C-alpha positions in Angstrom: 0.0 -0.2 0.1 1.5 3.5 -1.1 1.5 5.6 2.1 1.2 9.5 1.0 1.2 11.1 3.9 3.0 10.7 7.4 1.7 12.1 10.3 4.6 12.8 12.8 2.3 13.9 16.4 -1.1 12.9 16.7 -2.3 15.1 19.9 -5.3 17.7 19.5 -4.3 19.2 16.4 -2.8 16.5 14.5 -5.6 14.0 15.4 -8.3 16.9 14.2 -6.7 17.1 10.9 -6.0 13.7 10.0 -9.9 13.2 10.9 -10.9 15.9 8.7 -8.5 14.5 5.6 -10.0 11.1 6.0 -13.9 11.9 6.9 -14.0 14.3 4.0 -12.4 11.4 1.8 -9.6 13.7 0.5 -7.3 10.6 1.8 -7.7 7.1 2.3 -7.0 5.0 5.7 -4.5 3.4 3.7 -2.9 6.5 2.8 -1.8 7.8 5.5 0.9 6.5 8.6 0.7 7.9 11.9 3.8 8.4 14.2 2.7 8.9 18.1 4.7 7.5 21.1 1.5 8.1 23.6 -0.3 4.7 23.4 -3.6 6.7 23.8 -3.5 8.8 21.0 -2.0 6.3 18.8 -4.8 4.3 19.3 -7.8 6.7 18.4 -5.6 7.2 15.1 -5.7 3.7 14.5 -9.4 3.3 14.9 -9.3 6.2 12.0 -7.8 3.0 9.7 -4.9 4.5 9.7 -1.6 2.6 9.9 0.3 3.6 13.2 3.8 3.1 15.1 5.2 4.3 18.5 8.2 6.0 16.7 9.6 6.7 13.1 11.6 3.0 13.0 8.2 1.4 12.2 7.9 3.4 8.6 8.2 1.1 6.3 11.4 0.7 4.9 10.3 1.5 1.6 7.9 4.3 2.4 8.3 7.5 0.0 5.7 9.9 1.4 4.4 13.1 -0.7 3.9 14.9 2.4 5.3 14.5 6.0 3.3 16.9 8.9 5.3 17.5 11.7 2.8 18.4 14.5 4.7 17.8 17.7 5.4 20.4 20.1 7.9 23.3 19.3 10.4 22.1 22.2 10.8 18.6 20.4 10.7 19.9 16.9 14.5 19.5 16.3 14.8 15.8 17.7 11.6 14.6 16.0 12.3 16.0 12.8 15.8 14.7 12.6 13.9 11.2 12.6 12.8 11.9 9.2 15.8 13.2 7.5 15.6 10.4 5.4 12.8 12.3 3.1 14.9 15.3 3.0 16.5 16.9 0.0 13.6 15.1 -2.5 10.4 14.9 -3.3 8.7 14.8 -0.1 7.2 18.2 1.2 7.6 18.7 4.9 4.5 20.7 6.5 5.5 22.0 10.0 2.1 23.2 12.4 4.3 24.2 15.2 4.1 27.7 16.2 7.4 29.7 16.4 9.7 27.2 14.3 11.0 29.0 10.8 11.6 27.2 8.0 15.2 27.6 7.9 15.1 25.5 11.3 13.7 22.7 9.1 16.2 23.1 6.4 19.1 22.9 8.5 18.0 19.7 9.9 16.4 18.0 6.8 18.7 19.7 3.9 18.5 23.0 2.3 17.1 21.4 -0.7 13.9 20.1 0.9 10.6 21.5 -0.1 9.1 22.6 3.2 5.7 24.8 4.2 5.1 26.6 7.4 1.3 26.6 8.7 -0.1 28.1 11.3 -3.6 26.9 12.2 -6.1 27.3 15.1 -8.1 25.4 17.4 -11.5 25.7 15.5 -9.9 23.4 12.8 -11.2 20.9 15.2 -14.8 21.4 14.2 -14.0 22.2 10.5 -13.9 26.3 11.2 -10.3 26.8 11.7 -8.0 29.4 9.5 -4.6 27.8 8.2 -2.2 30.5 7.0 0.6 28.5 5.1 4.1 29.9 4.0 6.2 27.8 1.2 9.9 28.0 0.4 11.0 28.0 -3.1 11.3 24.6 -3.1 7.8 23.3 -3.1 6.2 22.8 -6.3 2.9 23.9 -7.3 1.5 20.2 -6.9 2.3 20.4 -3.7 1.1 23.3 -2.6 -2.2 22.5 -4.1 -2.4 19.3 -2.5 -1.7 20.7 0.8 -4.2 23.5 0.2 -6.7 20.8 -0.5 -5.8 19.1 2.5 -6.0 22.2 5.0 -9.3 23.1 3.5 -10.8 19.8 5.4 -10.5 21.9 8.3 -11.4 25.5 7.6 -10.2 28.7 5.5 -6.5 28.6 4.1 -4.7 31.9 3.1 -1.4 32.0 1.7 1.7 34.4 2.6 4.9 35.4 0.6 6.8 36.7 3.8 7.5 34.1 6.7 8.4 37.0 8.6 5.0 38.1 8.5 3.8 34.4 10.5 4.3 36.3 13.6 1.6 38.5 13.0 -0.7 35.7 11.6 0.2 33.8 14.9 -0.8 36.9 17.2 -4.2 37.6 15.3 -5.7 34.0 14.5 -3.3 32.0 16.2 -4.0 33.2 19.5 -7.3 34.7 18.5 -9.8 32.1 19.4 -8.5 32.8 22.9 -9.5 36.7 22.9 -13.2 35.5 21.4 -13.4 33.0 24.2 -12.4 35.8 26.6 -14.9 38.2 25.5 -17.5 35.2 25.9 -16.7 35.4 29.5 -16.9 38.8 29.8 -20.0 39.2 28.1 -21.3 36.2 30.0 -20.4 38.3 33.1 -21.8 41.8 32.1 -25.1 39.8 31.9 -25.4 38.4 35.0 -24.3 41.6 36.8 -26.9 43.0 34.6 -29.4 40.6 36.4 -29.7 37.5 33.8 -29.3 33.9 35.5 -25.8 32.4 35.0 -27.7 29.9 32.3 -29.3 32.2 30.3 -26.5 35.0 30.4 -24.2 32.4 29.0 -26.8 31.3 26.1 -26.9 35.1 25.4 -23.4 35.7 25.2 -22.3 32.5 23.2 -25.4 32.9 20.7 -24.5 36.3 20.4 -20.9 36.0 19.5 -21.5 32.8 17.3 -24.5 34.7 15.6 -23.1 37.6 14.8 -19.4 35.9 13.5 -21.6 34.0 10.8 -23.4 36.8 10.2 -20.3 38.9 9.2 -18.6 35.9 7.7 -21.7 35.2 5.4 -22.7 38.9 4.7 -21.5 40.9 1.4 -21.1 43.6 3.9 -18.3 45.4 5.6 -18.5 45.0 9.8 -18.5 48.7 9.8 -21.7 48.6 7.8 -23.1 45.4 10.1 -22.4 47.5 12.8 -24.4 50.9 11.6 -27.3 48.6 10.7 -27.5 47.6 14.5 -27.0 51.3 16.0 -30.0 53.3 16.0 -28.9 57.1 16.8 -29.3 57.7 20.5 -30.2 54.2 20.9 -28.9 51.6 23.5 -26.6 50.0 21.1 -25.2 53.6 20.6 -24.9 54.2 24.6 -23.0 51.1 24.8 -20.6 51.6 21.6 -20.0 55.1 23.1 -18.3 52.9 26.0 -16.3 50.8 23.7 -15.1 53.0 21.1 -15.0 56.6 22.6 -11.5 57.4 22.7 -10.8 54.2 20.7 -10.8 52.3 23.6 -11.2 48.7 22.6 -9.3 49.4 19.1 -6.5 50.5 21.1 -6.8 47.5 23.7 -7.0 44.9 20.8 -4.1 46.8 18.9 -1.9 46.2 22.3 -2.7 42.5 22.7 -2.4 41.5 18.8 1.2 43.5 19.6 2.1 41.7 22.9 1.2 38.5 21.1 3.5 39.4 17.9 6.1 40.3 20.2 6.1 36.9 22.2 6.1 35.2 18.9 8.9 36.5 17.8 11.1 36.2 21.5 9.9 32.2 21.1 11.3 32.0 17.8 14.9 32.9 18.4 
């Protein structure tokens, strides 16, 4: 059987991506091979039909994968990637979903002619609503770019950048962004409770309001600013609230500072 894709690491993100590829039919289970040292995580990959091994030595000697996806924690990137050096400088394209690890690091380990793509996904990829941003080095073929893009689309939207230096900004916006939204839901829930609503109702109102507004913004052809104005009657309740959020650019300033703090930290972690 031909192994088209090897997945190194099958934690939450790796498993979510694998499940998306198989459930969408973009890959057949027999075309995938998962290397995962954790027995429990390895077992759930096997349940999807993938062939599995606890270490890279379990990969068949004649394997020649089109893609090797590195989905492990940044702390062990060098150690894990070195196990796949035999696929470097050839036709195999490496795809990293590890935050903060530059393409140059992989080229140093795998060989300077290795096709390498760096991807920053986010946690909504687990339900097919993710945002994946990809950077590819000059050795990645058009076919490989298209194949990887098609696979990633099973987990949500896919965008590409030509400048790897922008990946820190990507990390700060879409990579860390879900946490900002989760915290906003927490804050809106707490405010609803403070206004007198029961906790369960407050939680439902906050959650559904954020979900509905995001869905409308995504599906509407209107700019978010236009949608905001459509909800805001002059001197009405929404205007009163927005005077607090938008007065002196309060929310804009706070969000900009938050994204910049995340971007700077991403740069620091990548050194």
